[in-house]
PDB file of N, CA, C, O and CB in Angstrom:
ATOM      1  N   MET A   1      64.263 223.058 128.060  1.00  0.00           N
ATOM      2  CA  MET A   1      64.704 224.416 128.229  1.00  0.00           C
ATOM      3  C   MET A   1      63.543 225.297 128.675  1.00  0.00           C
ATOM      4  O   MET A   1      63.595 225.880 129.758  1.00  0.00           O
ATOM      5  CB  MET A   1      65.318 224.941 126.938  1.00  0.00           C
ATOM      6  N   SER A   2      62.492 225.403 127.857  1.00  0.00           N
ATOM      7  CA  SER A   2      61.380 226.267 128.207  1.00  0.00           C
ATOM      8  C   SER A   2      60.068 225.527 127.983  1.00  0.00           C
ATOM      9  O   SER A   2      59.809 225.018 126.893  1.00  0.00           O
ATOM     10  CB  SER A   2      61.420 227.571 127.387  1.00  0.00           C
ATOM     11  N   ASP A   3      59.245 225.472 129.024  1.00  0.00           N
ATOM     12  CA  ASP A   3      57.943 224.805 128.944  1.00  0.00           C
ATOM     13  C   ASP A   3      56.911 225.723 129.584  1.00  0.00           C
ATOM     14  O   ASP A   3      56.487 225.489 130.716  1.00  0.00           O
ATOM     15  CB  ASP A   3      57.968 223.396 129.649  1.00  0.00           C
ATOM     16  N   LEU A   4      56.503 226.775 128.860  1.00  0.00           N
ATOM     17  CA  LEU A   4      55.585 227.776 129.398  1.00  0.00           C
ATOM     18  C   LEU A   4      54.210 227.630 128.771  1.00  0.00           C
ATOM     19  O   LEU A   4      54.088 227.440 127.561  1.00  0.00           O
ATOM     20  CB  LEU A   4      56.128 229.192 129.162  1.00  0.00           C
ATOM     21  N   GLN A   5      53.168 227.720 129.601  1.00  0.00           N
ATOM     22  CA  GLN A   5      51.784 227.634 129.146  1.00  0.00           C
ATOM     23  C   GLN A   5      51.084 228.966 129.428  1.00  0.00           C
ATOM     24  O   GLN A   5      51.343 229.601 130.450  1.00  0.00           O
ATOM     25  CB  GLN A   5      51.037 226.453 129.843  1.00  0.00           C
ATOM     26  N   ILE A   6      50.210 229.379 128.533  1.00  0.00           N
ATOM     27  CA  ILE A   6      49.485 230.640 128.704  1.00  0.00           C
ATOM     28  C   ILE A   6      48.506 230.522 129.868  1.00  0.00           C
ATOM     29  O   ILE A   6      47.698 229.595 129.923  1.00  0.00           O
ATOM     30  CB  ILE A   6      48.735 231.025 127.404  1.00  0.00           C
ATOM     31  N   SER A   7      48.590 231.479 130.803  1.00  0.00           N
ATOM     32  CA  SER A   7      47.682 231.556 131.950  1.00  0.00           C
ATOM     33  C   SER A   7      46.581 232.575 131.717  1.00  0.00           C
ATOM     34  O   SER A   7      45.475 232.426 132.237  1.00  0.00           O
ATOM     35  CB  SER A   7      48.452 231.907 133.217  1.00  0.00           C
ATOM     36  N   GLY A   8      46.876 233.619 130.933  1.00  0.00           N
ATOM     37  CA  GLY A   8      45.878 234.650 130.688  1.00  0.00           C
ATOM     38  C   GLY A   8      46.364 235.672 129.683  1.00  0.00           C
ATOM     39  O   GLY A   8      47.543 235.732 129.334  1.00  0.00           O
ATOM     40  N   ARG A   9      45.408 236.481 129.226  1.00  0.00           N
ATOM     41  CA  ARG A   9      45.691 237.528 128.251  1.00  0.00           C
ATOM     42  C   ARG A   9      44.976 238.807 128.668  1.00  0.00           C
ATOM     43  O   ARG A   9      43.880 238.773 129.228  1.00  0.00           O
ATOM     44  CB  ARG A   9      45.258 237.094 126.822  1.00  0.00           C
ATOM     45  N   ILE A  10      45.617 239.927 128.384  1.00  0.00           N
ATOM     46  CA  ILE A  10      44.997 241.240 128.550  1.00  0.00           C
ATOM     47  C   ILE A  10      45.107 241.927 127.198  1.00  0.00           C
ATOM     48  O   ILE A  10      46.198 242.303 126.769  1.00  0.00           O
ATOM     49  CB  ILE A  10      45.685 242.093 129.709  1.00  0.00           C
ATOM     50  N   ILE A  11      43.975 242.087 126.535  1.00  0.00           N
ATOM     51  CA  ILE A  11      43.967 242.673 125.196  1.00  0.00           C
ATOM     52  C   ILE A  11      43.779 244.181 125.317  1.00  0.00           C
ATOM     53  O   ILE A  11      42.806 244.649 125.910  1.00  0.00           O
ATOM     54  CB  ILE A  11      42.845 242.042 124.314  1.00  0.00           C
ATOM     55  N   ARG A  12      44.708 244.929 124.756  1.00  0.00           N
ATOM     56  CA  ARG A  12      44.635 246.391 124.770  1.00  0.00           C
ATOM     57  C   ARG A  12      43.897 246.900 123.534  1.00  0.00           C
ATOM     58  O   ARG A  12      43.015 247.752 123.649  1.00  0.00           O
ATOM     59  CB  ARG A  12      46.051 247.004 124.838  1.00  0.00           C
ATOM     60  N   ASN A  13      44.240 246.399 122.379  1.00  0.00           N
ATOM     61  CA  ASN A  13      43.588 246.781 121.132  1.00  0.00           C
ATOM     62  C   ASN A  13      43.803 245.650 120.127  1.00  0.00           C
ATOM     63  O   ASN A  13      44.251 244.566 120.501  1.00  0.00           O
ATOM     64  CB  ASN A  13      44.147 248.148 120.585  1.00  0.00           C
ATOM     65  N   GLU A  14      43.487 245.896 118.861  1.00  0.00           N
ATOM     66  CA  GLU A  14      43.570 244.818 117.868  1.00  0.00           C
ATOM     67  C   GLU A  14      44.994 244.355 117.579  1.00  0.00           C
ATOM     68  O   GLU A  14      45.183 243.278 117.013  1.00  0.00           O
ATOM     69  CB  GLU A  14      42.933 245.266 116.590  1.00  0.00           C
ATOM     70  N   LYS A  15      45.996 245.143 117.953  1.00  0.00           N
ATOM     71  CA  LYS A  15      47.385 244.778 117.685  1.00  0.00           C
ATOM     72  C   LYS A  15      48.174 244.397 118.933  1.00  0.00           C
ATOM     73  O   LYS A  15      49.090 243.578 118.853  1.00  0.00           O
ATOM     74  CB  LYS A  15      48.073 245.910 116.998  1.00  0.00           C
ATOM     75  N   ASP A  16      47.834 244.976 120.087  1.00  0.00           N
ATOM     76  CA  ASP A  16      48.641 244.834 121.293  1.00  0.00           C
ATOM     77  C   ASP A  16      47.918 244.056 122.377  1.00  0.00           C
ATOM     78  O   ASP A  16      46.724 244.246 122.607  1.00  0.00           O
ATOM     79  CB  ASP A  16      49.033 246.190 121.817  1.00  0.00           C
ATOM     80  N   GLU A  17      48.664 243.173 123.043  1.00  0.00           N
ATOM     81  CA  GLU A  17      48.130 242.437 124.182  1.00  0.00           C
ATOM     82  C   GLU A  17      49.274 242.014 125.099  1.00  0.00           C
ATOM     83  O   GLU A  17      50.426 241.914 124.677  1.00  0.00           O
ATOM     84  CB  GLU A  17      47.320 241.203 123.712  1.00  0.00           C
ATOM     85  N   VAL A  18      48.931 241.770 126.355  1.00  0.00           N
ATOM     86  CA  VAL A  18      49.864 241.210 127.322  1.00  0.00           C
ATOM     87  C   VAL A  18      49.493 239.742 127.477  1.00  0.00           C
ATOM     88  O   VAL A  18      48.321 239.405 127.648  1.00  0.00           O
ATOM     89  CB  VAL A  18      49.819 241.979 128.706  1.00  0.00           C
ATOM     90  N   ILE A  19      50.492 238.875 127.416  1.00  0.00           N
ATOM     91  CA  ILE A  19      50.254 237.455 127.641  1.00  0.00           C
ATOM     92  C   ILE A  19      51.033 237.044 128.882  1.00  0.00           C
ATOM     93  O   ILE A  19      52.230 237.308 129.004  1.00  0.00           O
ATOM     94  CB  ILE A  19      50.671 236.596 126.396  1.00  0.00           C
ATOM     95  N   VAL A  20      50.324 236.391 129.799  1.00  0.00           N
ATOM     96  CA  VAL A  20      50.923 235.884 131.032  1.00  0.00           C
ATOM     97  C   VAL A  20      51.096 234.378 130.877  1.00  0.00           C
ATOM     98  O   VAL A  20      50.140 233.655 130.599  1.00  0.00           O
ATOM     99  CB  VAL A  20      50.042 236.231 132.290  1.00  0.00           C
ATOM    100  N   LYS A  21      52.326 233.921 131.060  1.00  0.00           N
ATOM    101  CA  LYS A  21      52.628 232.494 130.957  1.00  0.00           C
ATOM    102  C   LYS A  21      53.254 232.007 132.258  1.00  0.00           C
ATOM    103  O   LYS A  21      53.896 232.765 132.984  1.00  0.00           O
ATOM    104  CB  LYS A  21      53.571 232.214 129.760  1.00  0.00           C
ATOM    105  N   ARG A  22      53.050 230.725 132.529  1.00  0.00           N
ATOM    106  CA  ARG A  22      53.656 230.106 133.711  1.00  0.00           C
ATOM    107  C   ARG A  22      54.228 228.764 133.299  1.00  0.00           C
ATOM    108  O   ARG A  22      53.654 228.054 132.473  1.00  0.00           O
ATOM    109  CB  ARG A  22      52.618 229.940 134.872  1.00  0.00           C
ATOM    110  N   GLY A  23      55.355 228.429 133.879  1.00  0.00           N
ATOM    111  CA  GLY A  23      55.950 227.136 133.568  1.00  0.00           C
ATOM    112  C   GLY A  23      57.398 227.069 133.987  1.00  0.00           C
ATOM    113  O   GLY A  23      57.855 227.837 134.833  1.00  0.00           O
ATOM    114  N   ASN A  24      58.109 226.144 133.387  1.00  0.00           N
ATOM    115  CA  ASN A  24      59.500 225.886 133.711  1.00  0.00           C
ATOM    116  C   ASN A  24      60.419 226.509 132.683  1.00  0.00           C
ATOM    117  O   ASN A  24      60.219 226.349 131.479  1.00  0.00           O
ATOM    118  CB  ASN A  24      59.756 224.395 133.807  1.00  0.00           C
ATOM    119  N   TYR A  25      61.419 227.214 133.157  1.00  0.00           N
ATOM    120  CA  TYR A  25      62.446 227.794 132.300  1.00  0.00           C
ATOM    121  C   TYR A  25      63.786 227.467 132.932  1.00  0.00           C
ATOM    122  O   TYR A  25      64.102 227.973 134.008  1.00  0.00           O
ATOM    123  CB  TYR A  25      62.253 229.347 132.120  1.00  0.00           C
ATOM    124  N   TRP A  26      64.584 226.621 132.272  1.00  0.00           N
ATOM    125  CA  TRP A  26      65.853 226.161 132.809  1.00  0.00           C
ATOM    126  C   TRP A  26      65.682 225.597 134.218  1.00  0.00           C
ATOM    127  O   TRP A  26      66.449 225.921 135.124  1.00  0.00           O
ATOM    128  CB  TRP A  26      66.867 227.301 132.815  1.00  0.00           C
ATOM    129  N   ASN A  27      64.661 224.743 134.393  1.00  0.00           N
ATOM    130  CA  ASN A  27      64.369 224.054 135.662  1.00  0.00           C
ATOM    131  C   ASN A  27      63.997 224.996 136.799  1.00  0.00           C
ATOM    132  O   ASN A  27      64.161 224.645 137.967  1.00  0.00           O
ATOM    133  CB  ASN A  27      65.559 223.234 136.078  1.00  0.00           C
ATOM    134  N   ILE A  28      63.507 226.170 136.482  1.00  0.00           N
ATOM    135  CA  ILE A  28      63.029 227.128 137.480  1.00  0.00           C
ATOM    136  C   ILE A  28      61.579 227.454 137.143  1.00  0.00           C
ATOM    137  O   ILE A  28      61.275 227.810 136.004  1.00  0.00           O
ATOM    138  CB  ILE A  28      63.920 228.434 137.511  1.00  0.00           C
ATOM    139  N   GLU A  29      60.679 227.337 138.119  1.00  0.00           N
ATOM    140  CA  GLU A  29      59.275 227.690 137.923  1.00  0.00           C
ATOM    141  C   GLU A  29      59.167 229.208 137.815  1.00  0.00           C
ATOM    142  O   GLU A  29      59.599 229.927 138.716  1.00  0.00           O
ATOM    143  CB  GLU A  29      58.386 227.145 139.089  1.00  0.00           C
ATOM    144  N   VAL A  30      58.588 229.703 136.708  1.00  0.00           N
ATOM    145  CA  VAL A  30      58.554 231.139 136.447  1.00  0.00           C
ATOM    146  C   VAL A  30      57.183 231.595 135.961  1.00  0.00           C
ATOM    147  O   VAL A  30      56.365 230.804 135.493  1.00  0.00           O
ATOM    148  CB  VAL A  30      59.614 231.509 135.424  1.00  0.00           C
ATOM    149  N   PHE A  31      56.965 232.909 136.092  1.00  0.00           N
ATOM    150  CA  PHE A  31      55.884 233.625 135.430  1.00  0.00           C
ATOM    151  C   PHE A  31      56.546 234.537 134.408  1.00  0.00           C
ATOM    152  O   PHE A  31      57.540 235.196 134.713  1.00  0.00           O
ATOM    153  CB  PHE A  31      54.986 234.438 136.457  1.00  0.00           C
ATOM    154  N   ASP A  32      55.999 234.578 133.198  1.00  0.00           N
ATOM    155  CA  ASP A  32      56.497 235.464 132.160  1.00  0.00           C
ATOM    156  C   ASP A  32      55.343 236.368 131.764  1.00  0.00           C
ATOM    157  O   ASP A  32      54.296 235.885 131.333  1.00  0.00           O
ATOM    158  CB  ASP A  32      57.061 234.666 130.927  1.00  0.00           C
ATOM    159  N   ILE A  33      55.522 237.669 131.903  1.00  0.00           N
ATOM    160  CA  ILE A  33      54.497 238.663 131.578  1.00  0.00           C
ATOM    161  C   ILE A  33      55.094 239.532 130.477  1.00  0.00           C
ATOM    162  O   ILE A  33      56.052 240.269 130.711  1.00  0.00           O
ATOM    163  CB  ILE A  33      54.063 239.528 132.853  1.00  0.00           C
ATOM    164  N   ARG A  34      54.523 239.444 129.273  1.00  0.00           N
ATOM    165  CA  ARG A  34      55.171 240.072 128.135  1.00  0.00           C
ATOM    166  C   ARG A  34      54.156 240.694 127.179  1.00  0.00           C
ATOM    167  O   ARG A  34      53.066 240.162 126.969  1.00  0.00           O
ATOM    168  CB  ARG A  34      56.026 239.058 127.398  1.00  0.00           C
ATOM    169  N   TRP A  35      54.544 241.843 126.602  1.00  0.00           N
ATOM    170  CA  TRP A  35      53.739 242.484 125.568  1.00  0.00           C
ATOM    171  C   TRP A  35      53.952 241.765 124.252  1.00  0.00           C
ATOM    172  O   TRP A  35      55.070 241.379 123.912  1.00  0.00           O
ATOM    173  CB  TRP A  35      54.091 243.984 125.435  1.00  0.00           C
ATOM    174  N   PHE A  36      52.861 241.589 123.514  1.00  0.00           N
ATOM    175  CA  PHE A  36      52.903 241.041 122.168  1.00  0.00           C
ATOM    176  C   PHE A  36      52.276 242.060 121.238  1.00  0.00           C
ATOM    177  O   PHE A  36      51.291 242.711 121.587  1.00  0.00           O
ATOM    178  CB  PHE A  36      52.170 239.663 122.080  1.00  0.00           C
ATOM    179  N   GLN A  37      52.856 242.195 120.046  1.00  0.00           N
ATOM    180  CA  GLN A  37      52.307 243.085 119.032  1.00  0.00           C
ATOM    181  C   GLN A  37      52.189 242.280 117.750  1.00  0.00           C
ATOM    182  O   GLN A  37      53.168 241.718 117.259  1.00  0.00           O
ATOM    183  CB  GLN A  37      53.200 244.366 118.831  1.00  0.00           C
ATOM    184  N   ASN A  38      50.971 242.233 117.214  1.00  0.00           N
ATOM    185  CA  ASN A  38      50.698 241.418 116.026  1.00  0.00           C
ATOM    186  C   ASN A  38      51.145 239.968 116.239  1.00  0.00           C
ATOM    187  O   ASN A  38      51.772 239.368 115.366  1.00  0.00           O
ATOM    188  CB  ASN A  38      51.407 242.014 114.793  1.00  0.00           C
ATOM    189  N   ASP A  39      50.818 239.421 117.397  1.00  0.00           N
ATOM    190  CA  ASP A  39      51.113 238.028 117.770  1.00  0.00           C
ATOM    191  C   ASP A  39      52.598 237.711 117.876  1.00  0.00           C
ATOM    192  O   ASP A  39      52.971 236.538 117.872  1.00  0.00           O
ATOM    193  CB  ASP A  39      50.494 237.104 116.774  1.00  0.00           C
ATOM    194  N   LYS A  40      53.454 238.722 117.971  1.00  0.00           N
ATOM    195  CA  LYS A  40      54.890 238.515 118.128  1.00  0.00           C
ATOM    196  C   LYS A  40      55.342 239.158 119.431  1.00  0.00           C
ATOM    197  O   LYS A  40      54.918 240.269 119.749  1.00  0.00           O
ATOM    198  CB  LYS A  40      55.678 239.099 116.919  1.00  0.00           C
ATOM    199  N   PRO A  41      56.208 238.468 120.203  1.00  0.00           N
ATOM    200  CA  PRO A  41      56.665 239.049 121.467  1.00  0.00           C
ATOM    201  C   PRO A  41      57.533 240.276 121.237  1.00  0.00           C
ATOM    202  O   PRO A  41      58.345 240.314 120.312  1.00  0.00           O
ATOM    203  CB  PRO A  41      57.438 238.014 122.276  1.00  0.00           C
ATOM    204  N   THR A  42      57.352 241.278 122.091  1.00  0.00           N
ATOM    205  CA  THR A  42      58.221 242.442 122.054  1.00  0.00           C
ATOM    206  C   THR A  42      59.304 242.245 123.110  1.00  0.00           C
ATOM    207  O   THR A  42      59.306 241.234 123.813  1.00  0.00           O
ATOM    208  CB  THR A  42      57.416 243.769 122.296  1.00  0.00           C
ATOM    209  N   ARG A  43      60.206 243.181 123.225  1.00  0.00           N
ATOM    210  CA  ARG A  43      61.243 243.101 124.252  1.00  0.00           C
ATOM    211  C   ARG A  43      60.731 243.586 125.602  1.00  0.00           C
ATOM    212  O   ARG A  43      61.430 243.484 126.610  1.00  0.00           O
ATOM    213  CB  ARG A  43      62.461 243.915 123.835  1.00  0.00           C
ATOM    214  N   LYS A  44      59.508 244.114 125.619  1.00  0.00           N
ATOM    215  CA  LYS A  44      58.939 244.642 126.864  1.00  0.00           C
ATOM    216  C   LYS A  44      58.268 243.512 127.633  1.00  0.00           C
ATOM    217  O   LYS A  44      57.305 242.908 127.160  1.00  0.00           O
ATOM    218  CB  LYS A  44      57.922 245.786 126.574  1.00  0.00           C
ATOM    219  N   GLY A  45      58.779 243.240 128.802  1.00  0.00           N
ATOM    220  CA  GLY A  45      58.196 242.192 129.615  1.00  0.00           C
ATOM    221  C   GLY A  45      59.073 241.892 130.805  1.00  0.00           C
ATOM    222  O   GLY A  45      60.124 242.501 131.005  1.00  0.00           O
ATOM    223  N   ILE A  46      58.612 240.933 131.595  1.00  0.00           N
ATOM    224  CA  ILE A  46      59.350 240.560 132.793  1.00  0.00           C
ATOM    225  C   ILE A  46      59.140 239.072 133.051  1.00  0.00           C
ATOM    226  O   ILE A  46      58.042 238.547 132.864  1.00  0.00           O
ATOM    227  CB  ILE A  46      58.900 241.411 134.020  1.00  0.00           C
ATOM    228  N   ARG A  47      60.196 238.405 133.477  1.00  0.00           N
ATOM    229  CA  ARG A  47      60.119 237.005 133.875  1.00  0.00           C
ATOM    230  C   ARG A  47      60.513 236.941 135.342  1.00  0.00           C
ATOM    231  O   ARG A  47      61.573 237.427 135.734  1.00  0.00           O
ATOM    232  CB  ARG A  47      61.046 236.089 132.983  1.00  0.00           C
ATOM    233  N   LEU A  48      59.646 236.334 136.151  1.00  0.00           N
ATOM    234  CA  LEU A  48      59.849 236.267 137.598  1.00  0.00           C
ATOM    235  C   LEU A  48      59.809 234.830 138.077  1.00  0.00           C
ATOM    236  O   LEU A  48      59.005 234.035 137.590  1.00  0.00           O
ATOM    237  CB  LEU A  48      58.793 237.096 138.332  1.00  0.00           C
ATOM    238  N   ASN A  49      60.682 234.482 139.042  1.00  0.00           N
ATOM    239  CA  ASN A  49      60.518 233.184 139.684  1.00  0.00           C
ATOM    240  C   ASN A  49      59.331 233.291 140.651  1.00  0.00           C
ATOM    241  O   ASN A  49      58.793 234.382 140.842  1.00  0.00           O
ATOM    242  CB  ASN A  49      61.837 232.740 140.433  1.00  0.00           C
ATOM    243  N   LEU A  50      58.919 232.182 141.258  1.00  0.00           N
ATOM    244  CA  LEU A  50      57.703 232.203 142.076  1.00  0.00           C
ATOM    245  C   LEU A  50      57.816 233.121 143.287  1.00  0.00           C
ATOM    246  O   LEU A  50      56.843 233.778 143.656  1.00  0.00           O
ATOM    247  CB  LEU A  50      57.374 230.805 142.537  1.00  0.00           C
ATOM    248  N   GLU A  51      58.977 233.173 143.902  1.00  0.00           N
ATOM    249  CA  GLU A  51      59.158 234.065 145.055  1.00  0.00           C
ATOM    250  C   GLU A  51      58.997 235.530 144.632  1.00  0.00           C
ATOM    251  O   GLU A  51      58.323 236.308 145.308  1.00  0.00           O
ATOM    252  CB  GLU A  51      60.552 233.843 145.702  1.00  0.00           C
ATOM    253  N   GLU A  52      59.611 235.892 143.527  1.00  0.00           N
ATOM    254  CA  GLU A  52      59.490 237.260 143.019  1.00  0.00           C
ATOM    255  C   GLU A  52      58.049 237.563 142.605  1.00  0.00           C
ATOM    256  O   GLU A  52      57.553 238.667 142.833  1.00  0.00           O
ATOM    257  CB  GLU A  52      60.440 237.476 141.826  1.00  0.00           C
ATOM    258  N   ALA A  53      57.379 236.581 141.997  1.00  0.00           N
ATOM    259  CA  ALA A  53      55.980 236.764 141.586  1.00  0.00           C
ATOM    260  C   ALA A  53      55.088 237.006 142.801  1.00  0.00           C
ATOM    261  O   ALA A  53      54.175 237.829 142.739  1.00  0.00           O
ATOM    262  CB  ALA A  53      55.482 235.532 140.798  1.00  0.00           C
ATOM    263  N   ARG A  54      55.336 236.308 143.893  1.00  0.00           N
ATOM    264  CA  ARG A  54      54.561 236.522 145.126  1.00  0.00           C
ATOM    265  C   ARG A  54      54.792 237.923 145.694  1.00  0.00           C
ATOM    266  O   ARG A  54      53.860 238.565 146.177  1.00  0.00           O
ATOM    267  CB  ARG A  54      54.931 235.464 146.181  1.00  0.00           C
ATOM    268  N   MET A  55      56.038 238.391 145.633  1.00  0.00           N
ATOM    269  CA  MET A  55      56.336 239.743 146.106  1.00  0.00           C
ATOM    270  C   MET A  55      55.616 240.779 145.238  1.00  0.00           C
ATOM    271  O   MET A  55      55.061 241.742 145.766  1.00  0.00           O
ATOM    272  CB  MET A  55      57.864 239.998 146.097  1.00  0.00           C
ATOM    273  N   LEU A  56      55.619 240.593 143.923  1.00  0.00           N
ATOM    274  CA  LEU A  56      54.915 241.498 143.024  1.00  0.00           C
ATOM    275  C   LEU A  56      53.416 241.468 143.304  1.00  0.00           C
ATOM    276  O   LEU A  56      52.763 242.511 143.300  1.00  0.00           O
ATOM    277  CB  LEU A  56      55.194 241.129 141.559  1.00  0.00           C
ATOM    278  N   TYR A  57      52.871 240.283 143.546  1.00  0.00           N
ATOM    279  CA  TYR A  57      51.455 240.144 143.869  1.00  0.00           C
ATOM    280  C   TYR A  57      51.096 240.946 145.127  1.00  0.00           C
ATOM    281  O   TYR A  57      50.078 241.637 145.154  1.00  0.00           O
ATOM    282  CB  TYR A  57      51.097 238.661 144.064  1.00  0.00           C
ATOM    283  N   GLU A  58      51.926 240.853 146.157  1.00  0.00           N
ATOM    284  CA  GLU A  58      51.677 241.594 147.397  1.00  0.00           C
ATOM    285  C   GLU A  58      51.730 243.106 147.161  1.00  0.00           C
ATOM    286  O   GLU A  58      50.914 243.846 147.710  1.00  0.00           O
ATOM    287  CB  GLU A  58      52.701 241.192 148.471  1.00  0.00           C
ATOM    288  N   ILE A  59      52.662 243.557 146.368  1.00  0.00           N
ATOM    289  CA  ILE A  59      52.756 244.992 146.048  1.00  0.00           C
ATOM    290  C   ILE A  59      51.515 245.447 145.293  1.00  0.00           C
ATOM    291  O   ILE A  59      50.931 246.477 145.630  1.00  0.00           O
ATOM    292  CB  ILE A  59      54.026 245.289 145.210  1.00  0.00           C
ATOM    293  N   LEU A  60      51.106 244.696 144.283  1.00  0.00           N
ATOM    294  CA  LEU A  60      49.919 245.067 143.501  1.00  0.00           C
ATOM    295  C   LEU A  60      48.661 245.039 144.371  1.00  0.00           C
ATOM    296  O   LEU A  60      47.809 245.921 144.268  1.00  0.00           O
ATOM    297  CB  LEU A  60      49.749 244.118 142.297  1.00  0.00           C
ATOM    298  N   ARG A  61      48.553 244.035 145.212  1.00  0.00           N
ATOM    299  CA  ARG A  61      47.392 243.942 146.099  1.00  0.00           C
ATOM    300  C   ARG A  61      47.334 245.146 147.042  1.00  0.00           C
ATOM    301  O   ARG A  61      46.270 245.725 147.262  1.00  0.00           O
ATOM    302  CB  ARG A  61      47.439 242.629 146.912  1.00  0.00           C
ATOM    303  N   ARG A  62      48.483 245.511 147.590  1.00  0.00           N
ATOM    304  CA  ARG A  62      48.542 246.662 148.485  1.00  0.00           C
ATOM    305  C   ARG A  62      48.207 247.950 147.745  1.00  0.00           C
ATOM    306  O   ARG A  62      47.439 248.769 148.251  1.00  0.00           O
ATOM    307  CB  ARG A  62      49.924 246.768 149.124  1.00  0.00           C
ATOM    308  N   GLU A  63      48.763 248.139 146.573  1.00  0.00           N
ATOM    309  CA  GLU A  63      48.563 249.370 145.818  1.00  0.00           C
ATOM    310  C   GLU A  63      47.142 249.484 145.267  1.00  0.00           C
ATOM    311  O   GLU A  63      46.623 250.590 145.121  1.00  0.00           O
ATOM    312  CB  GLU A  63      49.562 249.447 144.679  1.00  0.00           C
ATOM    313  N   LEU A  64      46.519 248.367 144.967  1.00  0.00           N
ATOM    314  CA  LEU A  64      45.148 248.372 144.474  1.00  0.00           C
ATOM    315  C   LEU A  64      44.137 248.292 145.617  1.00  0.00           C
ATOM    316  O   LEU A  64      42.927 248.324 145.392  1.00  0.00           O
ATOM    317  CB  LEU A  64      44.935 247.214 143.510  1.00  0.00           C
ATOM    318  N   ASP A  65      44.647 248.188 146.845  1.00  0.00           N
ATOM    319  CA  ASP A  65      43.827 248.163 148.048  1.00  0.00           C
ATOM    320  C   ASP A  65      42.777 247.046 148.013  1.00  0.00           C
ATOM    321  O   ASP A  65      41.601 247.257 148.312  1.00  0.00           O
ATOM    322  CB  ASP A  65      43.146 249.506 148.232  1.00  0.00           C
ATOM    323  N   GLU A  66      43.243 245.863 147.642  1.00  0.00           N
ATOM    324  CA  GLU A  66      42.358 244.697 147.565  1.00  0.00           C
ATOM    325  C   GLU A  66      42.722 243.718 148.673  1.00  0.00           C
ATOM    326  O   GLU A  66      43.898 243.431 148.896  1.00  0.00           O
ATOM    327  CB  GLU A  66      42.454 244.009 146.171  1.00  0.00           C
ATOM    328  N   ASP A  67      41.737 243.221 149.345  1.00  0.00           N
ATOM    329  CA  ASP A  67      41.946 242.182 150.350  1.00  0.00           C
ATOM    330  C   ASP A  67      41.302 240.883 149.872  1.00  0.00           C
ATOM    331  O   ASP A  67      40.145 240.854 149.453  1.00  0.00           O
ATOM    332  CB  ASP A  67      41.364 242.613 151.727  1.00  0.00           C
ATOM    333  N   ILE A  68      42.084 239.820 149.948  1.00  0.00           N
ATOM    334  CA  ILE A  68      41.568 238.506 149.532  1.00  0.00           C
ATOM    335  C   ILE A  68      41.437 237.628 150.751  1.00  0.00           C
ATOM    336  O   ILE A  68      41.021 236.475 150.640  1.00  0.00           O
ATOM    337  CB  ILE A  68      42.493 237.836 148.473  1.00  0.00           C
TER     338      ILE A  68
END
């Protein structure tokens, strides 16, 4: 059903962090970007398939004015 591995973390403070996971969810390759509070997932987050993740990446790259 779900086979997600942690790709990275963004720590905001001692209680809150964003965890980025990548893996398979119902046989679809996905990225899951979710807020955690006290090591528990909140309802705030987004799960994207790879095509959607690439579109989000392009938007962020454009908005942050970064060229790779």
